[in-house]
TIVOVO-310223 format. One record per atom (N, C-alpha, C): y, z, x; atom name; residue number from 1. Coordinates in nm, 3 decimals, padded with zeros to 5 digits. Each point is the difference from the previous one (the first is absolute). Example, Ala and Ser with C-alpha at 12.3 -4.5 7.8 and 13.67 -1.06 7.14 Angstrom:
// residues 2
+---------+---------+---------+-------+-----+
!      yy !      zz !      xx ! atomo ! num !
+---------+---------+---------+-------+-----+
! -00.569 !  00.780 !  01.319 !     N !   1 !
!  00.119 !  00.000 ! -00.089 !    CA !   1 !
!  00.120 !  00.000 !  00.090 !     C !   1 !
!  00.105 ! -00.072 ! -00.035 !     N !   2 !
!  00.119 !  00.006 !  00.082 !    CA !   2 !
!  00.109 !  00.073 ! -00.077 !     C !   2 !
+---------+---------+---------+-------+-----+
***
This chain:
// residues 145
+---------+---------+---------+-------+-----+
!      yy !      zz !      xx ! atomo ! num !
+---------+---------+---------+-------+-----+
! -08.456 ! -20.519 !  04.108 !     N !   1 !
! -00.048 ! -00.026 ! -00.134 !    CA !   1 !
!  00.090 ! -00.103 ! -00.068 !     C !   1 !
! -00.048 ! -00.059 ! -00.102 !     N !   2 !
!  00.075 ! -00.101 ! -00.072 !    CA !   2 !
!  00.099 !  00.059 ! -00.098 !     C !   2 !
!  00.051 !  00.119 !  00.030 !     N !   3 !
!  00.090 !  00.065 ! -00.094 !    CA !   3 !
!  00.145 ! -00.022 !  00.036 !     C !   3 !
!  00.025 ! -00.053 !  00.117 !     N !   4 !
!  00.137 ! -00.029 !  00.038 !    CA !   4 !
!  00.048 ! -00.115 ! -00.089 !     C !   4 !
!  00.105 !  00.019 ! -00.075 !     N !   5 !
!  00.034 ! -00.096 ! -00.104 !    CA !   5 !
!  00.042 ! -00.138 !  00.049 !     C !   5 !
!  00.060 ! -00.010 !  00.117 !     N !   6 !
!  00.054 ! -00.129 !  00.042 !    CA !   6 !
! -00.072 ! -00.061 !  00.119 !     C !   6 !
! -00.082 !  00.076 !  00.070 !     N !   7 !
! -00.052 ! -00.049 !  00.127 !    CA !   7 !
! -00.152 ! -00.016 !  00.002 !     C !   7 !
! -00.060 ! -00.031 ! -00.109 !     N !   8 !
! -00.145 ! -00.015 ! -00.005 !    CA !   8 !
! -00.035 ! -00.105 ! -00.103 !     C !   8 !
! -00.076 ! -00.098 !  00.041 !     N !   9 !
! -00.035 ! -00.110 ! -00.091 !    CA !   9 !
! -00.100 !  00.046 ! -00.105 !     C !   9 !
!  00.028 ! -00.029 ! -00.124 !     N !  10 !
! -00.097 !  00.031 ! -00.105 !    CA !  10 !
! -00.122 ! -00.090 !  00.009 !     C !  10 !
!  00.015 ! -00.117 !  00.064 !     N !  11 !
! -00.111 ! -00.094 !  00.011 !    CA !  11 !
! -00.090 !  00.033 !  00.119 !     C !  11 !
!  00.037 !  00.099 !  00.082 !     N !  12 !
! -00.082 !  00.039 !  00.114 !    CA !  12 !
! -00.137 !  00.044 ! -00.051 !     C !  12 !
! -00.104 ! -00.054 !  00.063 !     N !  13 !
! -00.136 !  00.018 ! -00.052 !    CA !  13 !
! -00.044 !  00.147 ! -00.003 !     C !  13 !
!  00.056 !  00.082 !  00.087 !     N !  14 !
! -00.038 !  00.140 !  00.003 !    CA !  14 !
!  00.099 !  00.090 ! -00.073 !     C !  14 !
!  00.095 ! -00.057 ! -00.071 !     N !  15 !
!  00.099 !  00.080 ! -00.070 !    CA !  15 !
! -00.069 !  00.101 ! -00.092 !     C !  15 !
!  00.028 !  00.127 !  00.002 !     N !  16 !
!  00.108 !  00.071 !  00.067 !    CA !  16 !
! -00.038 !  00.056 !  00.137 !     C !  16 !
! -00.112 ! -00.039 !  00.054 !     N !  17 !
! -00.043 !  00.054 !  00.129 !    CA !  17 !
!  00.082 ! -00.058 !  00.114 !     C !  17 !
!  00.031 !  00.080 !  00.101 !     N !  18 !
!  00.074 ! -00.052 !  00.115 !    CA !  18 !
! -00.093 ! -00.082 !  00.089 !     C !  18 !
!  00.058 ! -00.092 !  00.074 !     N !  19 !
! -00.079 ! -00.086 !  00.088 !    CA !  19 !
! -00.069 !  00.079 !  00.111 !     C !  19 !
!  00.054 !  00.115 !  00.037 !     N !  20 !
! -00.058 !  00.073 !  00.112 !    CA !  20 !
! -00.137 !  00.060 ! -00.031 !     C !  20 !
! -00.044 !  00.000 ! -00.124 !     N !  21 !
! -00.135 !  00.051 ! -00.027 !    CA !  21 !
! -00.106 ! -00.090 !  00.062 !     C !  21 !
!  00.036 ! -00.125 !  00.029 !     N !  22 !
! -00.097 ! -00.093 !  00.058 !    CA !  22 !
! -00.008 !  00.010 !  00.152 !     C !  22 !
!  00.095 !  00.064 !  00.064 !     N !  23 !
!  00.005 !  00.003 !  00.146 !    CA !  23 !
! -00.125 !  00.063 !  00.063 !     C !  23 !
! -00.050 !  00.116 ! -00.043 !     N !  24 !
! -00.121 !  00.054 !  00.062 !    CA !  24 !
! -00.120 ! -00.095 ! -00.014 !     C !  24 !
! -00.009 ! -00.065 ! -00.113 !     N !  25 !
! -00.108 ! -00.096 ! -00.024 !    CA !  25 !
!  00.010 ! -00.116 !  00.100 !     C !  25 !
!  00.119 ! -00.054 !  00.015 !     N !  26 !
!  00.023 ! -00.112 !  00.092 !    CA !  26 !
! -00.030 !  00.042 !  00.143 !     C !  26 !
!  00.052 !  00.114 !  00.042 !     N !  27 !
! -00.022 !  00.046 !  00.138 !    CA !  27 !
! -00.147 !  00.024 !  00.030 !     C !  27 !
! -00.073 !  00.049 ! -00.096 !     N !  28 !
! -00.143 !  00.023 !  00.019 !    CA !  28 !
! -00.071 ! -00.129 !  00.039 !     C !  28 !
!  00.029 ! -00.108 ! -00.069 !     N !  29 !
! -00.067 ! -00.127 !  00.029 !    CA !  29 !
!  00.056 ! -00.069 !  00.124 !     C !  29 !
!  00.129 !  00.019 !  00.028 !     N !  30 !
!  00.056 ! -00.057 !  00.123 !    CA !  30 !
! -00.064 !  00.066 !  00.122 !     C !  30 !
! -00.026 !  00.130 ! -00.007 !     N !  31 !
! -00.066 !  00.069 !  00.111 !    CA !  31 !
! -00.140 ! -00.055 !  00.024 !     C !  31 !
! -00.066 ! -00.047 ! -00.105 !     N !  32 !
! -00.134 ! -00.055 !  00.017 !    CA !  32 !
!  00.000 ! -00.131 !  00.077 !     C !  32 !
!  00.110 ! -00.076 ! -00.007 !     N !  33 !
!  00.006 ! -00.129 !  00.070 !    CA !  33 !
!  00.104 ! -00.001 !  00.112 !     C !  33 !
!  00.045 !  00.114 !  00.043 !     N !  34 !
!  00.109 !  00.004 !  00.097 !    CA !  34 !
! -00.035 ! -00.064 !  00.133 !     C !  34 !
! -00.128 ! -00.011 !  00.036 !     N !  35 !
! -00.039 ! -00.067 !  00.124 !    CA !  35 !
!  00.028 ! -00.150 ! -00.006 !     C !  35 !
!  00.003 ! -00.056 ! -00.118 !     N !  36 !
!  00.025 ! -00.144 ! -00.018 !    CA !  36 !
!  00.148 ! -00.033 ! -00.010 !     C !  36 !
!  00.082 !  00.098 ! -00.028 !     N !  37 !
!  00.143 ! -00.022 ! -00.020 !    CA !  37 !
!  00.070 ! -00.007 !  00.135 !     C !  37 !
!  00.084 ! -00.103 !  00.016 !     N !  38 !
!  00.074 ! -00.019 !  00.124 !    CA !  38 !
!  00.145 !  00.041 ! -00.023 !     C !  38 !
!  00.047 !  00.096 !  00.079 !     N !  39 !
!  00.140 !  00.041 ! -00.011 !    CA !  39 !
!  00.083 ! -00.091 !  00.089 !     C !  39 !
!  00.120 ! -00.025 ! -00.028 !     N !  40 !
!  00.092 !  00.052 ! -00.100 !    CA !  40 !
!  00.009 ! -00.090 ! -00.123 !     C !  40 !
! -00.097 ! -00.083 ! -00.024 !     N !  41 !
!  00.007 ! -00.097 ! -00.109 !    CA !  41 !
! -00.019 !  00.068 ! -00.136 !     C !  41 !
!  00.067 ! -00.053 ! -00.105 !     N !  42 !
! -00.005 !  00.066 ! -00.131 !    CA !  42 !
! -00.137 ! -00.007 ! -00.066 !     C !  42 !
! -00.028 !  00.104 ! -00.074 !     N !  43 !
! -00.122 !  00.008 ! -00.080 !    CA !  43 !
!  00.044 ! -00.006 ! -00.145 !     C !  43 !
! -00.065 ! -00.083 ! -00.078 !     N !  44 !
!  00.035 ! -00.016 ! -00.141 !    CA !  44 !
! -00.108 !  00.066 ! -00.084 !     C !  44 !
!  00.042 !  00.088 ! -00.089 !     N !  45 !
! -00.092 !  00.063 ! -00.094 !    CA !  45 !
!  00.033 ! -00.055 ! -00.138 !     C !  45 !
! -00.092 ! -00.075 ! -00.054 !     N !  46 !
!  00.017 ! -00.065 ! -00.129 !    CA !  46 !
! -00.085 !  00.074 ! -00.102 !     C !  46 !
!  00.065 !  00.077 ! -00.087 !     N !  47 !
! -00.071 !  00.081 ! -00.099 !    CA !  47 !
! -00.006 ! -00.079 ! -00.130 !     C !  47 !
! -00.120 ! -00.012 ! -00.052 !     N !  48 !
! -00.021 ! -00.072 ! -00.126 !    CA !  48 !
! -00.070 !  00.093 ! -00.099 !     C !  48 !
!  00.078 !  00.083 ! -00.066 !     N !  49 !
! -00.060 !  00.101 ! -00.089 !    CA !  49 !
! -00.077 ! -00.059 ! -00.117 !     C !  49 !
!  00.037 ! -00.120 ! -00.042 !     N !  50 !
! -00.073 ! -00.061 ! -00.112 !    CA !  50 !
! -00.143 ! -00.035 !  00.037 !     C !  50 !
! -00.026 ! -00.018 !  00.132 !     N !  51 !
! -00.136 ! -00.026 !  00.048 !    CA !  51 !
! -00.060 !  00.122 !  00.069 !     C !  51 !
!  00.077 !  00.110 !  00.004 !     N !  52 !
! -00.041 !  00.124 !  00.067 !    CA !  52 !
! -00.037 ! -00.025 !  00.145 !     C !  52 !
!  00.078 ! -00.086 !  00.067 !     N !  53 !
! -00.025 ! -00.032 !  00.141 !    CA !  53 !
!  00.129 !  00.005 !  00.079 !     C !  53 !
! -00.017 !  00.005 !  00.131 !     N !  54 !
!  00.111 !  00.001 !  00.094 !    CA !  54 !
! -00.038 ! -00.089 !  00.117 !     C !  54 !
!  00.087 ! -00.091 !  00.039 !     N !  55 !
! -00.022 ! -00.086 !  00.115 !    CA !  55 !
!  00.088 !  00.046 !  00.113 !     C !  55 !
! -00.057 !  00.011 !  00.118 !     N !  56 !
!  00.077 !  00.034 !  00.119 !    CA !  56 !
! -00.010 ! -00.121 !  00.093 !     C !  56 !
!  00.118 ! -00.056 !  00.034 !     N !  57 !
!  00.004 ! -00.123 !  00.078 !    CA !  57 !
!  00.091 !  00.015 !  00.120 !     C !  57 !
! -00.032 ! -00.078 !  00.103 !     N !  58 !
!  00.091 ! -00.017 !  00.113 !    CA !  58 !
! -00.012 ! -00.145 !  00.042 !     C !  58 !
!  00.112 ! -00.071 ! -00.004 !     N !  59 !
! -00.003 ! -00.144 !  00.022 !    CA !  59 !
!  00.066 ! -00.045 !  00.130 !     C !  59 !
!  00.084 !  00.079 !  00.058 !     N !  60 !
!  00.083 ! -00.046 !  00.112 !    CA !  60 !
! -00.082 ! -00.034 !  00.124 !     C !  60 !
! -00.075 !  00.095 !  00.049 !     N !  61 !
! -00.073 ! -00.019 !  00.125 !    CA !  61 !
! -00.146 ! -00.034 ! -00.027 !     C !  61 !
! -00.062 !  00.073 ! -00.086 !     N !  62 !
! -00.139 ! -00.028 ! -00.037 !    CA !  62 !
! -00.004 ! -00.021 ! -00.151 !     C !  62 !
! -00.102 ! -00.064 ! -00.046 !     N !  63 !
! -00.007 ! -00.036 ! -00.140 !    CA !  63 !
! -00.108 !  00.086 ! -00.066 !     C !  63 !
!  00.038 !  00.122 ! -00.041 !     N !  64 !
! -00.099 !  00.089 ! -00.063 !    CA !  64 !
!  00.038 !  00.025 ! -00.144 !     C !  64 !
! -00.099 !  00.015 ! -00.082 !     N !  65 !
!  00.017 !  00.040 ! -00.139 !    CA !  65 !
! -00.118 !  00.088 ! -00.037 !     C !  65 !
!  00.030 !  00.118 ! -00.050 !     N !  66 !
! -00.104 !  00.091 ! -00.047 !    CA !  66 !
!  00.029 !  00.037 ! -00.145 !     C !  66 !
! -00.103 !  00.008 ! -00.078 !     N !  67 !
!  00.012 !  00.038 ! -00.140 !    CA !  67 !
! -00.063 !  00.137 ! -00.019 !     C !  67 !
!  00.076 !  00.090 ! -00.062 !     N !  68 !
! -00.046 !  00.137 ! -00.022 !    CA !  68 !
!  00.016 !  00.035 ! -00.148 !     C !  68 !
! -00.077 !  00.097 ! -00.047 !     N !  69 !
!  00.020 !  00.045 ! -00.138 !    CA !  69 !
!  00.131 !  00.078 ! -00.011 !     C !  69 !
!  00.059 ! -00.004 ! -00.116 !     N !  70 !
!  00.123 !  00.073 ! -00.024 !    CA !  70 !
! -00.021 !  00.092 ! -00.119 !     C !  70 !
!  00.102 !  00.075 ! -00.036 !     N !  71 !
! -00.009 !  00.091 ! -00.114 !    CA !  71 !
! -00.046 ! -00.077 ! -00.124 !     C !  71 !
! -00.094 !  00.058 ! -00.070 !     N !  72 !
! -00.048 ! -00.065 ! -00.121 !    CA !  72 !
!  00.104 !  00.017 ! -00.111 !     C !  72 !
! -00.014 ! -00.080 ! -00.104 !     N !  73 !
!  00.090 !  00.008 ! -00.114 !    CA !  73 !
! -00.005 !  00.139 ! -00.063 !     C !  73 !
! -00.119 !  00.060 ! -00.005 !     N !  74 !
! -00.015 !  00.134 ! -00.058 !    CA !  74 !
!  00.073 !  00.105 !  00.084 !     C !  74 !
! -00.007 ! -00.014 !  00.134 !     N !  75 !
!  00.070 !  00.095 !  00.087 !    CA !  75 !
!  00.151 ! -00.012 ! -00.019 !     C !  75 !
!  00.050 ! -00.121 ! -00.008 !     N !  76 !
!  00.144 ! -00.021 ! -00.020 !    CA !  76 !
!  00.043 !  00.058 ! -00.134 !     C !  76 !
! -00.080 ! -00.021 ! -00.104 !     N !  77 !
!  00.032 !  00.056 ! -00.132 !    CA !  77 !
!  00.001 !  00.152 !  00.003 !     C !  77 !
! -00.095 !  00.060 !  00.072 !     N !  78 !
! -00.005 !  00.146 !  00.010 !    CA !  78 !
!  00.123 !  00.053 !  00.072 !     C !  78 !
!  00.040 ! -00.064 !  00.110 !     N !  79 !
!  00.120 !  00.042 !  00.072 !    CA !  79 !
!  00.125 ! -00.018 ! -00.086 !     C !  79 !
!  00.005 ! -00.107 ! -00.076 !     N !  80 !
!  00.114 ! -00.024 ! -00.088 !    CA !  80 !
!  00.009 !  00.107 ! -00.109 !     C !  80 !
! -00.114 !  00.041 ! -00.053 !     N !  81 !
! -00.003 !  00.105 ! -00.102 !    CA !  81 !
!  00.054 !  00.131 !  00.058 !     C !  81 !
! -00.042 !  00.032 !  00.121 !     N !  82 !
!  00.047 !  00.122 !  00.066 !    CA !  82 !
!  00.151 ! -00.007 !  00.022 !     C !  82 !
!  00.048 ! -00.116 !  00.047 !     N !  83 !
!  00.144 ! -00.016 !  00.024 !    CA !  83 !
!  00.080 !  00.011 ! -00.129 !     C !  83 !
! -00.053 ! -00.057 ! -00.107 !     N !  84 !
!  00.073 !  00.005 ! -00.128 !    CA !  84 !
!  00.007 !  00.140 ! -00.060 !     C !  84 !
! -00.093 !  00.088 !  00.040 !     N !  85 !
!  00.006 !  00.139 ! -00.048 !    CA !  85 !
!  00.119 !  00.073 !  00.061 !     C !  85 !
!  00.043 ! -00.045 !  00.117 !     N !  86 !
!  00.111 !  00.066 !  00.069 !    CA !  86 !
!  00.130 ! -00.079 ! -00.010 !     C !  86 !
!  00.007 ! -00.095 ! -00.092 !     N !  87 !
!  00.118 ! -00.084 ! -00.011 !    CA !  87 !
!  00.124 !  00.083 ! -00.036 !     C !  87 !
!  00.113 ! -00.044 !  00.052 !     N !  88 !
!  00.126 !  00.069 ! -00.027 !    CA !  88 !
!  00.053 ! -00.043 ! -00.137 !     C !  88 !
!  00.080 !  00.086 ! -00.059 !     N !  89 !
!  00.057 ! -00.036 ! -00.129 !    CA !  89 !
!  00.112 ! -00.104 !  00.019 !     C !  89 !
!  00.048 ! -00.054 ! -00.109 !     N !  90 !
!  00.098 ! -00.109 !  00.005 !    CA !  90 !
!  00.136 !  00.045 !  00.053 !     C !  90 !
!  00.027 !  00.130 !  00.004 !     N !  91 !
!  00.130 !  00.046 !  00.051 !    CA !  91 !
!  00.012 ! -00.027 !  00.150 !     C !  91 !
! -00.113 ! -00.021 !  00.066 !     N !  92 !
!  00.003 ! -00.031 !  00.144 !    CA !  92 !
!  00.078 ! -00.129 !  00.027 !     C !  92 !
! -00.010 ! -00.096 ! -00.092 !     N !  93 !
!  00.072 ! -00.126 !  00.018 !    CA !  93 !
!  00.150 !  00.022 !  00.008 !     C !  93 !
!  00.051 !  00.096 ! -00.075 !     N !  94 !
!  00.143 !  00.030 !  00.004 !    CA !  94 !
!  00.036 !  00.077 !  00.126 !     C !  94 !
! -00.088 !  00.087 !  00.045 !     N !  95 !
!  00.027 !  00.084 !  00.116 !    CA !  95 !
! -00.023 ! -00.072 !  00.132 !     C !  95 !
! -00.079 ! -00.104 !  00.001 !     N !  96 !
! -00.041 ! -00.067 !  00.124 !    CA !  96 !
!  00.118 ! -00.045 !  00.087 !     C !  96 !
!  00.101 ! -00.071 ! -00.056 !     N !  97 !
!  00.112 ! -00.041 !  00.087 !    CA !  97 !
!  00.073 !  00.118 !  00.063 !     C !  97 !
!  00.016 !  00.109 ! -00.073 !     N !  98 !
!  00.069 !  00.116 !  00.058 !    CA !  98 !
! -00.083 !  00.064 !  00.110 !     C !  98 !
! -00.134 !  00.002 ! -00.015 !     N !  99 !
! -00.087 !  00.052 !  00.106 !    CA !  99 !
!  00.013 ! -00.084 !  00.126 !     C !  99 !
!  00.003 ! -00.130 ! -00.015 !     N ! 100 !
!  00.014 ! -00.090 !  00.115 !    CA ! 100 !
!  00.135 !  00.021 !  00.066 !     C ! 100 !
!  00.106 !  00.011 ! -00.079 !     N ! 101 !
!  00.134 !  00.020 !  00.055 !    CA ! 101 !
!  00.009 !  00.134 !  00.073 !     C ! 101 !
! -00.056 !  00.106 ! -00.057 !     N ! 102 !
!  00.000 !  00.131 !  00.067 !    CA ! 102 !
! -00.073 ! -00.007 !  00.134 !     C ! 102 !
! -00.114 ! -00.067 !  00.002 !     N ! 103 !
! -00.076 ! -00.012 !  00.125 !    CA ! 103 !
!  00.079 ! -00.078 !  00.103 !     C ! 103 !
!  00.070 ! -00.103 ! -00.043 !     N ! 104 !
!  00.081 ! -00.081 !  00.090 !    CA ! 104 !
!  00.113 !  00.083 !  00.061 !     C ! 104 !
!  00.068 !  00.080 ! -00.082 !     N ! 105 !
!  00.110 !  00.084 !  00.049 !    CA ! 105 !
! -00.054 !  00.104 !  00.099 !     C ! 105 !
! -00.114 !  00.062 ! -00.031 !     N ! 106 !
! -00.059 !  00.097 !  00.092 !    CA ! 106 !
! -00.039 ! -00.064 !  00.132 !     C ! 106 !
! -00.054 ! -00.121 ! -00.005 !     N ! 107 !
! -00.038 ! -00.070 !  00.122 !    CA ! 107 !
!  00.122 ! -00.033 !  00.085 !     C ! 107 !
!  00.109 ! -00.044 ! -00.064 !     N ! 108 !
!  00.122 ! -00.030 !  00.075 !    CA ! 108 !
!  00.054 !  00.125 !  00.066 !     C ! 108 !
!  00.001 !  00.112 ! -00.072 !     N ! 109 !
!  00.048 !  00.126 !  00.056 !    CA ! 109 !
! -00.087 !  00.044 !  00.117 !     C ! 109 !
! -00.129 ! -00.008 ! -00.016 !     N ! 110 !
! -00.094 !  00.038 !  00.106 !    CA ! 110 !
!  00.021 ! -00.088 !  00.122 !     C ! 110 !
!  00.015 ! -00.131 ! -00.021 !     N ! 111 !
!  00.015 ! -00.093 !  00.111 !    CA ! 111 !
!  00.128 !  00.028 !  00.076 !     C ! 111 !
!  00.110 !  00.027 ! -00.071 !     N ! 112 !
!  00.127 !  00.029 !  00.066 !    CA ! 112 !
! -00.008 !  00.129 !  00.079 !     C ! 112 !
! -00.069 !  00.100 ! -00.053 !     N ! 113 !
! -00.008 !  00.130 !  00.066 !    CA ! 113 !
! -00.089 ! -00.004 !  00.122 !     C ! 113 !
! -00.112 ! -00.069 ! -00.009 !     N ! 114 !
! -00.101 !  00.007 !  00.105 !    CA ! 114 !
! -00.016 ! -00.127 !  00.083 !     C ! 114 !
!  00.097 ! -00.090 ! -00.007 !     N ! 115 !
! -00.010 ! -00.122 !  00.079 !    CA ! 115 !
!  00.041 !  00.030 !  00.144 !     C ! 115 !
! -00.097 !  00.009 !  00.088 !     N ! 116 !
!  00.027 !  00.034 !  00.139 !    CA ! 116 !
!  00.035 ! -00.123 !  00.083 !     C ! 116 !
! -00.012 ! -00.119 ! -00.057 !     N ! 117 !
!  00.033 ! -00.121 !  00.074 !    CA ! 117 !
!  00.149 ! -00.016 !  00.020 !     C ! 117 !
!  00.078 !  00.058 ! -00.088 !     N ! 118 !
!  00.145 ! -00.016 !  00.010 !    CA ! 118 !
!  00.055 !  00.100 !  00.100 !     C ! 118 !
!  00.023 ! -00.048 !  00.121 !     N ! 119 !
!  00.051 !  00.090 !  00.103 !    CA ! 119 !
!  00.151 !  00.000 !  00.004 !     C ! 119 !
!  00.064 ! -00.107 ! -00.046 !     N ! 120 !
!  00.145 ! -00.006 !  00.000 !    CA ! 120 !
!  00.049 ! -00.022 ! -00.143 !     C ! 120 !
!  00.121 !  00.045 ! -00.025 !     N ! 121 !
!  00.059 ! -00.030 ! -00.130 !    CA ! 121 !
!  00.059 ! -00.140 !  00.007 !     C ! 121 !
!  00.025 ! -00.060 ! -00.112 !     N ! 122 !
!  00.057 ! -00.134 ! -00.004 !    CA ! 122 !
! -00.095 ! -00.097 ! -00.068 !     C ! 122 !
!  00.037 ! -00.125 !  00.006 !     N ! 123 !
! -00.078 ! -00.099 ! -00.072 !    CA ! 123 !
! -00.133 ! -00.028 !  00.070 !     C ! 123 !
! -00.095 ! -00.036 ! -00.078 !     N ! 124 !
! -00.134 ! -00.031 !  00.052 !    CA ! 124 !
!  00.004 ! -00.121 !  00.093 !     C ! 124 !
!  00.076 ! -00.103 ! -00.038 !     N ! 125 !
!  00.006 ! -00.121 !  00.082 !    CA ! 125 !
!  00.062 !  00.028 !  00.136 !     C ! 125 !
!  00.105 !  00.082 !  00.000 !     N ! 126 !
!  00.063 !  00.032 !  00.128 !    CA ! 126 !
! -00.096 !  00.077 !  00.088 !     C ! 126 !
! -00.071 !  00.098 ! -00.058 !     N ! 127 !
! -00.096 !  00.077 !  00.079 !    CA ! 127 !
! -00.112 ! -00.089 !  00.052 !     C ! 127 !
! -00.042 ! -00.097 ! -00.081 !     N ! 128 !
! -00.105 ! -00.091 !  00.043 !    CA ! 128 !
!  00.048 ! -00.085 !  00.117 !     C ! 128 !
!  00.124 ! -00.048 ! -00.008 !     N ! 129 !
!  00.056 ! -00.077 !  00.112 !    CA ! 129 !
!  00.007 !  00.085 !  00.126 !     C ! 129 !
!  00.038 !  00.126 ! -00.016 !     N ! 130 !
!  00.009 !  00.090 !  00.115 !    CA ! 130 !
! -00.137 !  00.021 !  00.064 !     C ! 130 !
! -00.103 !  00.018 ! -00.083 !     N ! 131 !
! -00.135 !  00.018 !  00.053 !    CA ! 131 !
! -00.045 ! -00.124 !  00.075 !     C ! 131 !
!  00.027 ! -00.117 ! -00.056 !     N ! 132 !
! -00.038 ! -00.125 !  00.067 !    CA ! 132 !
!  00.074 ! -00.014 !  00.132 !     C ! 132 !
!  00.129 !  00.032 !  00.000 !     N ! 133 !
!  00.081 ! -00.011 !  00.121 !    CA ! 133 !
! -00.055 !  00.097 !  00.106 !     C ! 133 !
! -00.033 !  00.121 ! -00.040 !     N ! 134 !
! -00.053 !  00.097 !  00.096 !    CA ! 134 !
! -00.135 ! -00.045 !  00.056 !     C ! 134 !
! -00.084 ! -00.059 ! -00.083 !     N ! 135 !
! -00.128 ! -00.049 !  00.049 !    CA ! 135 !
!  00.020 ! -00.114 !  00.098 !     C ! 135 !
!  00.095 ! -00.089 ! -00.026 !     N ! 136 !
!  00.027 ! -00.113 !  00.089 !    CA ! 136 !
!  00.049 !  00.050 !  00.135 !     C ! 136 !
!  00.088 !  00.099 !  00.000 !     N ! 137 !
!  00.053 !  00.056 !  00.125 !    CA ! 137 !
! -00.112 !  00.063 !  00.080 !     C ! 137 !
! -00.090 !  00.076 ! -00.065 !     N ! 138 !
! -00.112 !  00.063 !  00.070 !    CA ! 138 !
! -00.093 ! -00.104 !  00.060 !     C ! 138 !
! -00.028 ! -00.107 ! -00.074 !     N ! 139 !
! -00.088 ! -00.104 !  00.052 !    CA ! 139 !
!  00.062 ! -00.068 !  00.121 !     C ! 139 !
!  00.132 ! -00.025 ! -00.003 !     N ! 140 !
!  00.066 ! -00.065 !  00.113 !    CA ! 140 !
! -00.006 !  00.091 !  00.123 !     C ! 140 !
!  00.020 !  00.132 ! -00.019 !     N ! 141 !
! -00.007 !  00.093 !  00.112 !    CA ! 141 !
! -00.140 !  00.001 !  00.060 !     C ! 141 !
! -00.102 ! -00.002 ! -00.085 !     N ! 142 !
! -00.138 ! -00.001 !  00.049 !    CA ! 142 !
! -00.031 ! -00.129 !  00.076 !     C ! 142 !
!  00.053 ! -00.111 ! -00.045 !     N ! 143 !
! -00.023 ! -00.128 !  00.067 !    CA ! 143 !
!  00.068 ! -00.007 !  00.135 !     C ! 143 !
!  00.116 !  00.067 !  00.012 !     N ! 144 !
!  00.072 !  00.001 !  00.127 !    CA ! 144 !
! -00.070 !  00.086 !  00.105 !     C ! 144 !
! -00.068 !  00.103 ! -00.043 !     N ! 145 !
! -00.067 !  00.092 !  00.094 !    CA ! 145 !
! -00.128 ! -00.059 !  00.044 !     C ! 145 !
+---------+---------+---------+-------+-----+
***
């Protein structure tokens, strides 16, 4: 939602709605033309809410462009009204940095406790060099046999 005080553009056309509300809509229309899409080339979805349309393009290998209907202005307004009913109070702006910091500290603690990749103690660079050296020795032994 557009309630995060520092990380959401006020000029975003769907503000306060998150961008992910459009993903099911986009996927629905991509599935309709998936036979024409060539992988692994990028697919561009150009949403134009002011015209209530969406363009799906692929330019790299084949030159396709499809135009589909998008959320109407009334639908966007209705979703915005619903989102604004659940808006957080202004104290969230003060609490937001501390919430982010707490989550960061918890993630660091979790990562240190449950990181199974660290088999040896010591510096990461030294362990990486050791792994590379061990792989090189194994490859040389395999080549000799």
